[in-house]
C-alpha positions, -999 to +999 in steps of 0.1 A: +727-486-582+727-524-588+727-531-551+698-506-546+678-522-573+682-557-561+675-546-525+643-530-537+633-562-555+639-581-522+619-555-503+591-557-528+588-595-524+587-590-486+559-565-490+540-589-512+542-617-486+530-593-459+502-580-481+490-615-488+489-623-451+471-591-443+446-595-472+437-630-460+431-616-425+409-588-439+389-612-460+384-635-430+371-606-409+348-596-438+333-631-440+328-631-402+310-598-406+290-612-435+279-641-413+268-617-386+248-596-411+230-627-424+225-644-390+214-616-367+203-588-389+188-609-416+204-587-442+201-598-479+234-607-497+234-576-519+229-553-489+255-572-469+280-569-497+273-531-498+281-529-461+312-549-465+323-527-494+320-496-472+331-510-438+360-534-444+396-531-456+389-556-483+360-535-494+371-533-530+365-570-535+329-567-522+323-534-541+332-552-573+307-579-565+280-553-558+286-536-592+283-569-611+254-586-594+231-580-624+250-608-642+246-631-612+265-638-580+290-663-595+301-641-624+302-609-602+323-627-576+347-642-602+351-608-620+357-589-588+382-615-575+400-614-609+403-576-607+414-575-570+436-606-566+468-589-578+463-559-554+455-584-526+486-605-535+465-637-535+481-669-548+464-695-569+452-715-539+437-684-524+419-675-556+406-710-561+392-712-526+375-678-529+361-687-564+342-715-548+324-689-527+308-672-556+295-705-568+277-712-535+265-679-521+230-670-530+221-704-543+210-721-510+189-712-480+203-692-451+216-723-433+234-735-464+250-701-469+261-699-433+276-734-434+295-724-465+308-692-449+320-712-419+337-736-442+354-709-463+364-690-431+381-721-417+399-728-450+410-691-452+423-693-417+445-722-427+457-702-458+464-672-435+484-693-411+504-706-440+509-671-453+520-659-419+545-687-416+558-680-451+562-643-442+581-651-410+603-676-427+609-659-460+609-621-452+645-621-439+657-642-467+642-620-494+653-588-477+689-599-471+690-619-503+682-589-524+711-569-510+735-599-512+726-606-548+732-569-556+766-570-540+775-603-557+764-588-591+787-557-585+816-580-575+811-601-607+811-569-628+844-557-613 
C-alpha cells in the first residue's frame, strides 16, 4: 500500500508536468487565434474571447474573462487566471507573464494589442520549451522515484 501511494504521488507529479506543458501549448494556440481574429476579422476583444472560450482547449480561461469584463479587462483577466491556474498547472512565472496580458489588452490601439500578443506568444513559447524540457528530464525521475521511495519506506519499516 505504501509503494502504491508513493508511486501514485510520483505519477501525479508527472501528470502535473505534462499538463503544464500542454496548457502552455493550448494558450499559445489561443493567442495565435486571437491575433487572427483581431487582424483579419477585425473582431472586438469581447467577441474574440467568446470565440476562444468556445473553440479552444484553454477555453475556460477565456470564458472567465468574458464573464468578468464588466469590471474591466485587467480585473477579469486576473480573476480568470487565478481561477484556472491550478487546473492548468501554471507556475508562478507563467502566471506573472499572463497577468501582464490583462494589463495591456484593450488599452491600446489594434497595432499595440497585436504587438503585445506577439510579445506574449514568444515569451510563452520560451516557457513551453522550458516546460517540455522539464517534462522530458523529470518525468522518469518522478515516476521511478515514487516507486523507489515507497520501496525504501517499506524496507525501513521492516
